[in-house]
Structure formats: structure tokens, C-alpha cells
C-alpha positions as CSV (number, residue, x, y, z in Angstrom):
1,M,0.0,0.0,-0.1
2,T,1.4,3.2,-0.9
3,R,1.5,6.7,0.8
4,V,-1.1,8.2,-1.6
5,Y,-3.6,5.7,-0.1
6,D,-2.8,6.3,3.3
7,V,-3.5,10.1,2.6
8,F,-6.6,9.2,0.8
9,D,-8.0,6.8,3.8
10,K,-7.6,9.8,6.3
11,F,-9.7,12.2,3.8
12,S,-12.5,9.6,2.8
13,I,-14.9,10.4,5.7
14,L,-14.9,14.0,4.3
15,N,-15.9,12.5,1.1
16,V,-18.9,10.8,2.5
17,I,-20.0,13.6,4.5
18,V,-19.6,16.1,1.9
19,G,-21.4,14.0,-0.7
20,F,-24.3,13.5,1.4
21,A,-24.6,17.2,2.5
22,L,-24.7,17.9,-1.2
23,G,-27.4,15.5,-1.9
24,L,-29.5,16.9,0.9
25,Y,-28.7,20.3,-0.4
26,L,-29.9,19.6,-4.1
27,A,-33.0,17.6,-2.8
28,F,-34.3,20.3,-0.6
29,N,-33.4,23.6,-2.7
30,N,-34.1,22.2,-6.1
31,S,-37.4,21.3,-7.9
32,S,-35.8,19.8,-11.2
33,S,-36.0,16.2,-12.0
34,N,-32.4,16.4,-13.4
35,L,-30.8,16.5,-9.9
36,W,-28.4,13.8,-10.9
37,F,-27.1,15.8,-14.1
38,E,-26.9,19.1,-12.3
39,S,-24.7,17.4,-9.4
40,I,-22.2,16.1,-11.7
41,P,-20.1,19.5,-12.1
42,F,-20.0,19.7,-8.3
43,I,-19.0,16.0,-7.8
44,I,-16.0,16.4,-10.3
45,V,-14.8,19.4,-8.7
46,I,-15.0,18.3,-5.1
47,G,-13.4,15.1,-6.2
48,F,-10.6,17.2,-7.3
49,I,-10.2,19.2,-4.3
50,M,-10.3,16.1,-2.2
51,T,-7.5,14.6,-4.3
52,I,-5.4,17.8,-3.7
53,P,-3.6,16.5,-0.2
54,P,-2.6,13.1,-1.8
55,I,-1.0,15.1,-4.7
56,V,0.8,17.3,-2.6
57,D,2.0,14.5,-0.5
58,Y,3.0,12.6,-3.6
59,F,5.3,15.5,-4.9
60,L,6.5,16.1,-1.3
61,R,7.5,12.7,-0.6
62,R,8.9,12.3,-4.2
63,G,11.2,15.4,-3.7
64,K,12.5,14.3,-0.3
65,F,12.5,10.8,0.2
66,N,12.9,9.8,-3.9
67,D,9.5,7.7,-3.5
68,N,8.9,5.7,-6.6
69,T,4.9,5.9,-6.3
70,S,3.6,5.7,-9.4
71,I,0.9,8.2,-10.9
72,N,-1.6,5.4,-11.4
73,A,-2.0,5.7,-7.5
74,L,-3.1,9.5,-7.9
75,V,-5.6,8.8,-10.8
76,E,-7.0,5.7,-8.9
77,A,-7.4,8.1,-5.8
78,F,-9.3,10.7,-7.9
79,I,-11.7,8.0,-9.2
80,L,-12.2,6.8,-5.9
81,N,-12.9,10.3,-4.4
82,V,-15.4,11.1,-7.4
83,L,-17.3,7.4,-6.7
84,M,-17.6,7.8,-3.4
85,I,-18.9,11.5,-3.6
86,A,-21.3,10.2,-6.3
87,V,-22.5,7.4,-4.2
88,C,-23.2,9.4,-1.3
89,T,-25.0,12.3,-3.4
90,A,-27.2,9.8,-4.6
91,F,-28.2,8.6,-1.2
92,G,-28.4,12.1,-0.1
93,I,-30.8,12.8,-3.0
94,A,-32.8,9.9,-2.4
95,I,-33.1,10.5,1.1
96,G,-34.0,14.3,0.8
97,S,-36.6,13.4,-1.9
98,F,-38.3,11.3,0.8
99,I,-38.1,13.7,3.5
100,R,-39.4,16.8,1.2
């Protein structure tokens, strides 16, 4: 397991909280039937923001310790961030729609 995944694991709870909050916000403050399509840009931007700490750690460790972590680990971290936020947003939209 690389250092990128260690940093990613520490921020994964934020993905769940932000995704669920985004889903609830969209469910309560929108009357559109296309909530999922409206949430896609937010999910991608938040996923990129949550990937910044692993990227920073990657470059710092590469410069200081000559760590040979591949760039594939960063791409996987970004994809996992986006997917975690998307699933939690879907749950937030569903629960918010039932409550509303």
C-alpha cells in the first residue's frame, strides 16, 4: 500500500459527509427532476479538491525521499474520490426526496 492511499484514507470520511450534504442540499433546494445531472459538475470539482492532499503528499515525498509511487495511484485516488462522493450524493438525493 502506497503513501497516497494512506493520505486518501484519512480524507475519505470527508467525501462521505460532503457527498451526503450535497445530495440533501440539491434535494431540498431544487425542484428539477434532473438533480443527478446538475450534481455532476459539483461532484467532479469536489473530487478534485479532495485529491489535492494526496497530490501534494506525492510531490513532497518524491522530492524529499525519492519515493517511487506511480502516477496511477493518484488517478485511482481521484476516481475513488469521485465515486465515493457520487454514491453519497445519490443517497442524499434519495433520502432528501423522501423527506421533502
